[in-house]
PDB file of N, CA, C and O in Angstrom:
ATOM      1  N   MET A   1     162.526 102.317  87.426  1.00  0.00           N
ATOM      2  CA  MET A   1     161.749 103.526  87.346  1.00  0.00           C
ATOM      3  C   MET A   1     160.853 103.409  86.114  1.00  0.00           C
ATOM      4  O   MET A   1     161.293 103.006  85.037  1.00  0.00           O
ATOM      5  N   SER A   2     159.584 103.774  86.304  1.00  0.00           N
ATOM      6  CA  SER A   2     158.635 103.673  85.198  1.00  0.00           C
ATOM      7  C   SER A   2     158.761 104.883  84.269  1.00  0.00           C
ATOM      8  O   SER A   2     159.477 105.841  84.559  1.00  0.00           O
ATOM      9  N   SER A   3     158.058 104.812  83.167  1.00  0.00           N
ATOM     10  CA  SER A   3     158.065 105.934  82.215  1.00  0.00           C
ATOM     11  C   SER A   3     157.408 107.175  82.811  1.00  0.00           C
ATOM     12  O   SER A   3     157.576 108.278  82.291  1.00  0.00           O
ATOM     13  N   LYS A   4     156.654 106.998  83.909  1.00  0.00           N
ATOM     14  CA  LYS A   4     156.013 108.132  84.597  1.00  0.00           C
ATOM     15  C   LYS A   4     156.821 108.582  85.808  1.00  0.00           C
ATOM     16  O   LYS A   4     156.318 109.316  86.659  1.00  0.00           O
ATOM     17  N   ASN A   5     158.078 108.139  85.884  1.00  0.00           N
ATOM     18  CA  ASN A   5     158.976 108.475  86.997  1.00  0.00           C
ATOM     19  C   ASN A   5     158.472 107.957  88.336  1.00  0.00           C
ATOM     20  O   ASN A   5     158.702 108.581  89.372  1.00  0.00           O
ATOM     21  N   GLN A   6     157.791 106.826  88.319  1.00  0.00           N
ATOM     22  CA  GLN A   6     157.317 106.207  89.552  1.00  0.00           C
ATOM     23  C   GLN A   6     158.265 105.082  89.945  1.00  0.00           C
ATOM     24  O   GLN A   6     158.819 104.389  89.092  1.00  0.00           O
ATOM     25  N   VAL A   7     158.439 104.913  91.246  1.00  0.00           N
ATOM     26  CA  VAL A   7     159.336 103.899  91.780  1.00  0.00           C
ATOM     27  C   VAL A   7     158.528 102.971  92.677  1.00  0.00           C
ATOM     28  O   VAL A   7     157.705 103.429  93.469  1.00  0.00           O
ATOM     29  N   THR A   8     158.760 101.672  92.554  1.00  0.00           N
ATOM     30  CA  THR A   8     158.129 100.684  93.423  1.00  0.00           C
ATOM     31  C   THR A   8     159.146 100.231  94.450  1.00  0.00           C
ATOM     32  O   THR A   8     160.261  99.836  94.109  1.00  0.00           O
ATOM     33  N   LEU A   9     158.750 100.292  95.711  1.00  0.00           N
ATOM     34  CA  LEU A   9     159.641  99.882  96.798  1.00  0.00           C
ATOM     35  C   LEU A   9     159.255  98.492  97.286  1.00  0.00           C
ATOM     36  O   LEU A   9     158.067  98.184  97.382  1.00  0.00           O
ATOM     37  N   PRO A  10     160.226  97.657  97.592  1.00  0.00           N
ATOM     38  CA  PRO A  10     159.924  96.304  98.087  1.00  0.00           C
ATOM     39  C   PRO A  10     159.182  96.346  99.425  1.00  0.00           C
ATOM     40  O   PRO A  10     159.514  97.136 100.310  1.00  0.00           O
ATOM     41  N   VAL A  11     158.183  95.489  99.553  1.00  0.00           N
ATOM     42  CA  VAL A  11     157.382  95.427 100.774  1.00  0.00           C
ATOM     43  C   VAL A  11     158.264  95.154 101.983  1.00  0.00           C
ATOM     44  O   VAL A  11     158.060  95.750 103.040  1.00  0.00           O
ATOM     45  N   ALA A  12     159.235  94.268 101.848  1.00  0.00           N
ATOM     46  CA  ALA A  12     160.107  93.944 102.978  1.00  0.00           C
ATOM     47  C   ALA A  12     160.868  95.179 103.461  1.00  0.00           C
ATOM     48  O   ALA A  12     161.050  95.365 104.664  1.00  0.00           O
ATOM     49  N   ALA A  13     161.308  96.013 102.536  1.00  0.00           N
ATOM     50  CA  ALA A  13     162.026  97.234 102.920  1.00  0.00           C
ATOM     51  C   ALA A  13     161.095  98.208 103.633  1.00  0.00           C
ATOM     52  O   ALA A  13     161.494  98.846 104.607  1.00  0.00           O
ATOM     53  N   LEU A  14     159.859  98.326 103.154  1.00  0.00           N
ATOM     54  CA  LEU A  14     158.889  99.215 103.807  1.00  0.00           C
ATOM     55  C   LEU A  14     158.589  98.744 105.220  1.00  0.00           C
ATOM     56  O   LEU A  14     158.531  99.547 106.152  1.00  0.00           O
ATOM     57  N   ARG A  15     158.398  97.449 105.374  1.00  0.00           N
ATOM     58  CA  ARG A  15     158.137  96.897 106.713  1.00  0.00           C
ATOM     59  C   ARG A  15     159.316  97.136 107.638  1.00  0.00           C
ATOM     60  O   ARG A  15     159.137  97.538 108.788  1.00  0.00           O
ATOM     61  N   ALA A  16     160.515  96.890 107.142  1.00  0.00           N
ATOM     62  CA  ALA A  16     161.717  97.071 107.961  1.00  0.00           C
ATOM     63  C   ALA A  16     161.873  98.516 108.409  1.00  0.00           C
ATOM     64  O   ALA A  16     162.386  98.788 109.495  1.00  0.00           O
ATOM     65  N   ALA A  17     161.423  99.446 107.559  1.00  0.00           N
ATOM     66  CA  ALA A  17     161.526 100.873 107.886  1.00  0.00           C
ATOM     67  C   ALA A  17     160.335 101.359 108.700  1.00  0.00           C
ATOM     68  O   ALA A  17     160.323 102.499 109.165  1.00  0.00           O
ATOM     69  N   GLY A  18     159.325 100.494 108.875  1.00  0.00           N
ATOM     70  CA  GLY A  18     158.145 100.903 109.635  1.00  0.00           C
ATOM     71  C   GLY A  18     157.274 101.887 108.890  1.00  0.00           C
ATOM     72  O   GLY A  18     156.580 102.697 109.504  1.00  0.00           O
ATOM     73  N   VAL A  19     157.305 101.822 107.565  1.00  0.00           N
ATOM     74  CA  VAL A  19     156.522 102.739 106.728  1.00  0.00           C
ATOM     75  C   VAL A  19     155.298 101.994 106.229  1.00  0.00           C
ATOM     76  O   VAL A  19     155.383 100.827 105.848  1.00  0.00           O
ATOM     77  N   GLY A  20     154.151 102.681 106.232  1.00  0.00           N
ATOM     78  CA  GLY A  20     152.924 102.040 105.794  1.00  0.00           C
ATOM     79  C   GLY A  20     152.003 102.991 105.068  1.00  0.00           C
ATOM     80  O   GLY A  20     152.317 104.166 104.879  1.00  0.00           O
ATOM     81  N   PRO A  21     150.851 102.463 104.660  1.00  0.00           N
ATOM     82  CA  PRO A  21     149.871 103.273 103.950  1.00  0.00           C
ATOM     83  C   PRO A  21     149.503 104.526 104.744  1.00  0.00           C
ATOM     84  O   PRO A  21     149.297 104.473 105.957  1.00  0.00           O
ATOM     85  N   GLY A  22     149.426 105.626 104.053  1.00  0.00           N
ATOM     86  CA  GLY A  22     149.066 106.894 104.690  1.00  0.00           C
ATOM     87  C   GLY A  22     150.254 107.705 105.167  1.00  0.00           C
ATOM     88  O   GLY A  22     150.121 108.899 105.437  1.00  0.00           O
ATOM     89  N   ASP A  23     151.422 107.070 105.276  1.00  0.00           N
ATOM     90  CA  ASP A  23     152.612 107.820 105.685  1.00  0.00           C
ATOM     91  C   ASP A  23     153.029 108.770 104.564  1.00  0.00           C
ATOM     92  O   ASP A  23     152.919 108.446 103.382  1.00  0.00           O
ATOM     93  N   VAL A  24     153.499 109.923 104.952  1.00  0.00           N
ATOM     94  CA  VAL A  24     154.003 110.904 103.993  1.00  0.00           C
ATOM     95  C   VAL A  24     155.523 110.818 104.016  1.00  0.00           C
ATOM     96  O   VAL A  24     156.149 110.891 105.074  1.00  0.00           O
ATOM     97  N   LEU A  25     156.105 110.661 102.830  1.00  0.00           N
ATOM     98  CA  LEU A  25     157.546 110.545 102.724  1.00  0.00           C
ATOM     99  C   LEU A  25     158.129 111.763 102.014  1.00  0.00           C
ATOM    100  O   LEU A  25     157.594 112.227 101.008  1.00  0.00           O
ATOM    101  N   ARG A  26     159.213 112.259 102.544  1.00  0.00           N
ATOM    102  CA  ARG A  26     159.954 113.359 101.931  1.00  0.00           C
ATOM    103  C   ARG A  26     161.184 112.745 101.263  1.00  0.00           C
ATOM    104  O   ARG A  26     161.792 111.821 101.803  1.00  0.00           O
ATOM    105  N   VAL A  27     161.546 113.257 100.092  1.00  0.00           N
ATOM    106  CA  VAL A  27     162.706 112.750  99.364  1.00  0.00           C
ATOM    107  C   VAL A  27     163.836 113.762  99.475  1.00  0.00           C
ATOM    108  O   VAL A  27     163.656 114.950  99.207  1.00  0.00           O
ATOM    109  N   GLU A  28     165.000 113.272  99.873  1.00  0.00           N
ATOM    110  CA  GLU A  28     166.204 114.103  99.896  1.00  0.00           C
ATOM    111  C   GLU A  28     167.224 113.473  98.963  1.00  0.00           C
ATOM    112  O   GLU A  28     167.369 112.252  98.930  1.00  0.00           O
ATOM    113  N   VAL A  29     167.925 114.297  98.212  1.00  0.00           N
ATOM    114  CA  VAL A  29     168.976 113.812  97.331  1.00  0.00           C
ATOM    115  C   VAL A  29     170.284 113.852  98.104  1.00  0.00           C
ATOM    116  O   VAL A  29     170.720 114.911  98.556  1.00  0.00           O
ATOM    117  N   GLU A  30     170.903 112.688  98.250  1.00  0.00           N
ATOM    118  CA  GLU A  30     172.172 112.586  98.962  1.00  0.00           C
ATOM    119  C   GLU A  30     173.339 112.934  98.041  1.00  0.00           C
ATOM    120  O   GLU A  30     174.216 113.726  98.387  1.00  0.00           O
ATOM    121  N   GLU A  31     173.321 112.325  96.872  1.00  0.00           N
ATOM    122  CA  GLU A  31     174.347 112.558  95.852  1.00  0.00           C
ATOM    123  C   GLU A  31     173.794 112.014  94.551  1.00  0.00           C
ATOM    124  O   GLU A  31     172.667 111.521  94.522  1.00  0.00           O
ATOM    125  N   ASP A  32     174.547 112.091  93.492  1.00  0.00           N
ATOM    126  CA  ASP A  32     174.104 111.612  92.188  1.00  0.00           C
ATOM    127  C   ASP A  32     173.661 110.157  92.284  1.00  0.00           C
ATOM    128  O   ASP A  32     174.461 109.276  92.600  1.00  0.00           O
ATOM    129  N   GLY A  33     172.374 109.908  92.006  1.00  0.00           N
ATOM    130  CA  GLY A  33     171.844 108.551  92.025  1.00  0.00           C
ATOM    131  C   GLY A  33     171.490 108.005  93.392  1.00  0.00           C
ATOM    132  O   GLY A  33     171.103 106.842  93.504  1.00  0.00           O
ATOM    133  N   VAL A  34     171.612 108.818  94.443  1.00  0.00           N
ATOM    134  CA  VAL A  34     171.320 108.345  95.800  1.00  0.00           C
ATOM    135  C   VAL A  34     170.253 109.238  96.425  1.00  0.00           C
ATOM    136  O   VAL A  34     170.428 110.451  96.543  1.00  0.00           O
ATOM    137  N   PHE A  35     169.151 108.616  96.821  1.00  0.00           N
ATOM    138  CA  PHE A  35     168.047 109.321  97.462  1.00  0.00           C
ATOM    139  C   PHE A  35     167.844 108.782  98.865  1.00  0.00           C
ATOM    140  O   PHE A  35     168.205 107.644  99.167  1.00  0.00           O
ATOM    141  N   ARG A  36     167.267 109.603  99.708  1.00  0.00           N
ATOM    142  CA  ARG A  36     166.881 109.177 101.054  1.00  0.00           C
ATOM    143  C   ARG A  36     165.397 109.504 101.213  1.00  0.00           C
ATOM    144  O   ARG A  36     164.966 110.622 100.930  1.00  0.00           O
ATOM    145  N   LEU A  37     164.619 108.521 101.668  1.00  0.00           N
ATOM    146  CA  LEU A  37     163.204 108.738 101.963  1.00  0.00           C
ATOM    147  C   LEU A  37     163.064 108.900 103.466  1.00  0.00           C
ATOM    148  O   LEU A  37     163.573 108.093 104.244  1.00  0.00           O
ATOM    149  N   ILE A  38     162.364 109.958 103.864  1.00  0.00           N
ATOM    150  CA  ILE A  38     162.195 110.260 105.284  1.00  0.00           C
ATOM    151  C   ILE A  38     160.708 110.404 105.572  1.00  0.00           C
ATOM    152  O   ILE A  38     160.013 111.205 104.946  1.00  0.00           O
ATOM    153  N   ARG A  39     160.232 109.614 106.529  1.00  0.00           N
ATOM    154  CA  ARG A  39     158.814 109.716 106.905  1.00  0.00           C
ATOM    155  C   ARG A  39     158.611 111.008 107.676  1.00  0.00           C
ATOM    156  O   ARG A  39     159.306 111.289 108.652  1.00  0.00           O
ATOM    157  N   GLU A  40     157.648 111.779 107.216  1.00  0.00           N
ATOM    158  CA  GLU A  40     157.280 113.011 107.914  1.00  0.00           C
ATOM    159  C   GLU A  40     156.371 112.639 109.073  1.00  0.00           C
ATOM    160  O   GLU A  40     155.469 111.816 108.918  1.00  0.00           O
ATOM    161  N   ARG A  41     156.595 113.218 110.188  1.00  0.00           N
ATOM    162  CA  ARG A  41     155.759 112.957 111.363  1.00  0.00           C
ATOM    163  C   ARG A  41     154.575 113.908 111.346  1.00  0.00           C
ATOM    164  O   ARG A  41     154.720 115.101 111.080  1.00  0.00           O
ATOM    165  N   ASP A  42     153.419 113.371 111.630  1.00  0.00           N
ATOM    166  CA  ASP A  42     152.197 114.160 111.722  1.00  0.00           C
ATOM    167  C   ASP A  42     152.110 114.706 113.139  1.00  0.00           C
ATOM    168  O   ASP A  42     152.033 113.928 114.090  1.00  0.00           O
ATOM    169  N   PRO A  43     152.119 116.036 113.306  1.00  0.00           N
ATOM    170  CA  PRO A  43     152.078 116.588 114.668  1.00  0.00           C
ATOM    171  C   PRO A  43     150.841 116.164 115.460  1.00  0.00           C
ATOM    172  O   PRO A  43     150.884 116.106 116.689  1.00  0.00           O
ATOM    173  N   TRP A  44     149.741 115.869 114.766  1.00  0.00           N
ATOM    174  CA  TRP A  44     148.548 115.404 115.466  1.00  0.00           C
ATOM    175  C   TRP A  44     148.805 114.055 116.109  1.00  0.00           C
ATOM    176  O   TRP A  44     148.412 113.825 117.253  1.00  0.00           O
ATOM    177  N   TRP A  45     149.467 113.153 115.376  1.00  0.00           N
ATOM    178  CA  TRP A  45     149.743 111.837 115.937  1.00  0.00           C
ATOM    179  C   TRP A  45     150.752 111.930 117.060  1.00  0.00           C
ATOM    180  O   TRP A  45     150.650 111.186 118.035  1.00  0.00           O
ATOM    181  N   GLU A  46     151.711 112.809 116.954  1.00  0.00           N
ATOM    182  CA  GLU A  46     152.684 112.954 118.033  1.00  0.00           C
ATOM    183  C   GLU A  46     151.988 113.428 119.306  1.00  0.00           C
ATOM    184  O   GLU A  46     152.283 112.937 120.396  1.00  0.00           O
ATOM    185  N   LEU A  47     151.066 114.379 119.170  1.00  0.00           N
ATOM    186  CA  LEU A  47     150.306 114.844 120.325  1.00  0.00           C
ATOM    187  C   LEU A  47     149.458 113.709 120.881  1.00  0.00           C
ATOM    188  O   LEU A  47     149.390 113.516 122.095  1.00  0.00           O
ATOM    189  N   PHE A  48     148.811 112.955 119.992  1.00  0.00           N
ATOM    190  CA  PHE A  48     147.982 111.835 120.435  1.00  0.00           C
ATOM    191  C   PHE A  48     148.823 110.821 121.201  1.00  0.00           C
ATOM    192  O   PHE A  48     148.427 110.362 122.273  1.00  0.00           O
ATOM    193  N   ASP A  49     149.987 110.473 120.649  1.00  0.00           N
ATOM    194  CA  ASP A  49     150.835 109.492 121.320  1.00  0.00           C
ATOM    195  C   ASP A  49     151.244 109.968 122.710  1.00  0.00           C
ATOM    196  O   ASP A  49     151.360 109.156 123.629  1.00  0.00           O
ATOM    197  N   LYS A  50     151.464 111.269 122.878  1.00  0.00           N
ATOM    198  CA  LYS A  50     151.814 111.805 124.200  1.00  0.00           C
ATOM    199  C   LYS A  50     150.643 111.715 125.169  1.00  0.00           C
ATOM    200  O   LYS A  50     150.816 111.428 126.354  1.00  0.00           O
ATOM    201  N   LEU A  51     149.439 111.966 124.639  1.00  0.00           N
ATOM    202  CA  LEU A  51     148.274 112.078 125.508  1.00  0.00           C
ATOM    203  C   LEU A  51     147.427 110.808 125.575  1.00  0.00           C
ATOM    204  O   LEU A  51     146.470 110.753 126.347  1.00  0.00           O
ATOM    205  N   ALA A  52     147.755 109.797 124.792  1.00  0.00           N
ATOM    206  CA  ALA A  52     146.953 108.570 124.773  1.00  0.00           C
ATOM    207  C   ALA A  52     146.833 108.003 126.185  1.00  0.00           C
ATOM    208  O   ALA A  52     147.820 107.859 126.907  1.00  0.00           O
ATOM    209  N   GLY A  53     145.615 107.693 126.547  1.00  0.00           N
ATOM    210  CA  GLY A  53     145.378 107.122 127.861  1.00  0.00           C
ATOM    211  C   GLY A  53     145.176 108.164 128.949  1.00  0.00           C
ATOM    212  O   GLY A  53     144.854 107.816 130.085  1.00  0.00           O
ATOM    213  N   SER A  54     145.363 109.446 128.616  1.00  0.00           N
ATOM    214  CA  SER A  54     145.122 110.478 129.619  1.00  0.00           C
ATOM    215  C   SER A  54     143.621 110.726 129.715  1.00  0.00           C
ATOM    216  O   SER A  54     142.838 109.998 129.105  1.00  0.00           O
ATOM    217  N   ASP A  55     143.224 111.701 130.440  1.00  0.00           N
ATOM    218  CA  ASP A  55     141.813 111.921 130.740  1.00  0.00           C
ATOM    219  C   ASP A  55     141.115 112.782 129.686  1.00  0.00           C
ATOM    220  O   ASP A  55     140.276 113.613 130.036  1.00  0.00           O
ATOM    221  N   LEU A  56     141.443 112.602 128.408  1.00  0.00           N
ATOM    222  CA  LEU A  56     140.810 113.381 127.346  1.00  0.00           C
ATOM    223  C   LEU A  56     139.583 112.695 126.771  1.00  0.00           C
ATOM    224  O   LEU A  56     138.828 113.310 126.019  1.00  0.00           O
ATOM    225  N   GLY A  57     139.372 111.429 127.113  1.00  0.00           N
ATOM    226  CA  GLY A  57     138.240 110.692 126.570  1.00  0.00           C
ATOM    227  C   GLY A  57     138.522 110.124 125.191  1.00  0.00           C
ATOM    228  O   GLY A  57     137.611 109.586 124.562  1.00  0.00           O
ATOM    229  N   VAL A  58     139.741 110.222 124.701  1.00  0.00           N
ATOM    230  CA  VAL A  58     140.127 109.667 123.410  1.00  0.00           C
ATOM    231  C   VAL A  58     141.063 108.497 123.682  1.00  0.00           C
ATOM    232  O   VAL A  58     142.103 108.655 124.323  1.00  0.00           O
ATOM    233  N   THR A  59     140.683 107.322 123.188  1.00  0.00           N
ATOM    234  CA  THR A  59     141.495 106.153 123.495  1.00  0.00           C
ATOM    235  C   THR A  59     142.048 105.447 122.266  1.00  0.00           C
ATOM    236  O   THR A  59     142.939 104.608 122.391  1.00  0.00           O
ATOM    237  N   THR A  60     141.540 105.767 121.088  1.00  0.00           N
ATOM    238  CA  THR A  60     142.034 105.101 119.880  1.00  0.00           C
ATOM    239  C   THR A  60     142.339 106.131 118.805  1.00  0.00           C
ATOM    240  O   THR A  60     141.842 107.256 118.847  1.00  0.00           O
ATOM    241  N   ARG A  61     143.147 105.741 117.860  1.00  0.00           N
ATOM    242  CA  ARG A  61     143.459 106.622 116.729  1.00  0.00           C
ATOM    243  C   ARG A  61     142.200 106.900 115.904  1.00  0.00           C
ATOM    244  O   ARG A  61     142.046 107.987 115.347  1.00  0.00           O
ATOM    245  N   GLU A  62     141.303 105.917 115.828  1.00  0.00           N
ATOM    246  CA  GLU A  62     140.060 106.109 115.082  1.00  0.00           C
ATOM    247  C   GLU A  62     139.238 107.236 115.697  1.00  0.00           C
ATOM    248  O   GLU A  62     138.678 108.068 114.982  1.00  0.00           O
ATOM    249  N   GLU A  63     139.168 107.257 117.036  1.00  0.00           N
ATOM    250  CA  GLU A  63     138.432 108.335 117.710  1.00  0.00           C
ATOM    251  C   GLU A  63     139.085 109.686 117.433  1.00  0.00           C
ATOM    252  O   GLU A  63     138.395 110.684 117.229  1.00  0.00           O
ATOM    253  N   LEU A  64     140.404 109.713 117.425  1.00  0.00           N
ATOM    254  CA  LEU A  64     141.105 110.961 117.133  1.00  0.00           C
ATOM    255  C   LEU A  64     140.825 111.407 115.703  1.00  0.00           C
ATOM    256  O   LEU A  64     140.612 112.594 115.456  1.00  0.00           O
ATOM    257  N   GLU A  65     140.822 110.468 114.758  1.00  0.00           N
ATOM    258  CA  GLU A  65     140.515 110.812 113.366  1.00  0.00           C
ATOM    259  C   GLU A  65     139.108 111.403 113.258  1.00  0.00           C
ATOM    260  O   GLU A  65     138.901 112.375 112.533  1.00  0.00           O
ATOM    261  N   GLU A  66     138.148 110.827 113.969  1.00  0.00           N
ATOM    262  CA  GLU A  66     136.783 111.362 113.952  1.00  0.00           C
ATOM    263  C   GLU A  66     136.764 112.794 114.468  1.00  0.00           C
ATOM    264  O   GLU A  66     136.085 113.650 113.901  1.00  0.00           O
ATOM    265  N   MET A  67     137.509 113.059 115.545  1.00  0.00           N
ATOM    266  CA  MET A  67     137.560 114.409 116.095  1.00  0.00           C
ATOM    267  C   MET A  67     138.196 115.371 115.081  1.00  0.00           C
ATOM    268  O   MET A  67     137.711 116.488 114.901  1.00  0.00           O
ATOM    269  N   ARG A  68     139.278 114.940 114.420  1.00  0.00           N
ATOM    270  CA  ARG A  68     139.943 115.780 113.432  1.00  0.00           C
ATOM    271  C   ARG A  68     139.003 116.095 112.289  1.00  0.00           C
ATOM    272  O   ARG A  68     138.979 117.224 111.799  1.00  0.00           O
ATOM    273  N   ASP A  69     138.219 115.100 111.850  1.00  0.00           N
ATOM    274  CA  ASP A  69     137.253 115.327 110.766  1.00  0.00           C
ATOM    275  C   ASP A  69     136.234 116.385 111.159  1.00  0.00           C
ATOM    276  O   ASP A  69     135.844 117.214 110.336  1.00  0.00           O
ATOM    277  N   GLU A  70     135.803 116.359 112.415  1.00  0.00           N
ATOM    278  CA  GLU A  70     134.842 117.354 112.902  1.00  0.00           C
ATOM    279  C   GLU A  70     135.470 118.750 112.918  1.00  0.00           C
ATOM    280  O   GLU A  70     134.808 119.731 112.578  1.00  0.00           O
ATOM    281  N   TRP A  71     136.737 118.843 113.307  1.00  0.00           N
ATOM    282  CA  TRP A  71     137.407 120.143 113.378  1.00  0.00           C
ATOM    283  C   TRP A  71     137.575 120.769 111.999  1.00  0.00           C
ATOM    284  O   TRP A  71     137.559 121.992 111.865  1.00  0.00           O
ATOM    285  N   GLU A  72     137.739 119.926 110.965  1.00  0.00           N
ATOM    286  CA  GLU A  72     137.993 120.424 109.616  1.00  0.00           C
ATOM    287  C   GLU A  72     136.735 120.931 108.928  1.00  0.00           C
ATOM    288  O   GLU A  72     136.823 121.560 107.873  1.00  0.00           O
ATOM    289  N   ARG A  73     135.563 120.672 109.505  1.00  0.00           N
ATOM    290  CA  ARG A  73     134.304 121.127 108.887  1.00  0.00           C
ATOM    291  C   ARG A  73     134.083 122.590 109.097  1.00  0.00           C
ATOM    292  O   ARG A  73     133.076 123.133 108.644  1.00  0.00           O
TER     293      ARG A  73
END
């Protein structure tokens, strides 16, 4: 742990857990000195994964991101 309370996680552990850049992680304290990191699911991606390939005209995550950017304006 750094002096700024930052923790570096091994790349191999991140890959094994399927965690990557942009993922949001929640920290839960299990017991003294034991933490659990839990990836938060983005409801937009869950909806996209359900509807991918359907007749919405959206076929890639990039296209979905563009649509989300337009909605936020």
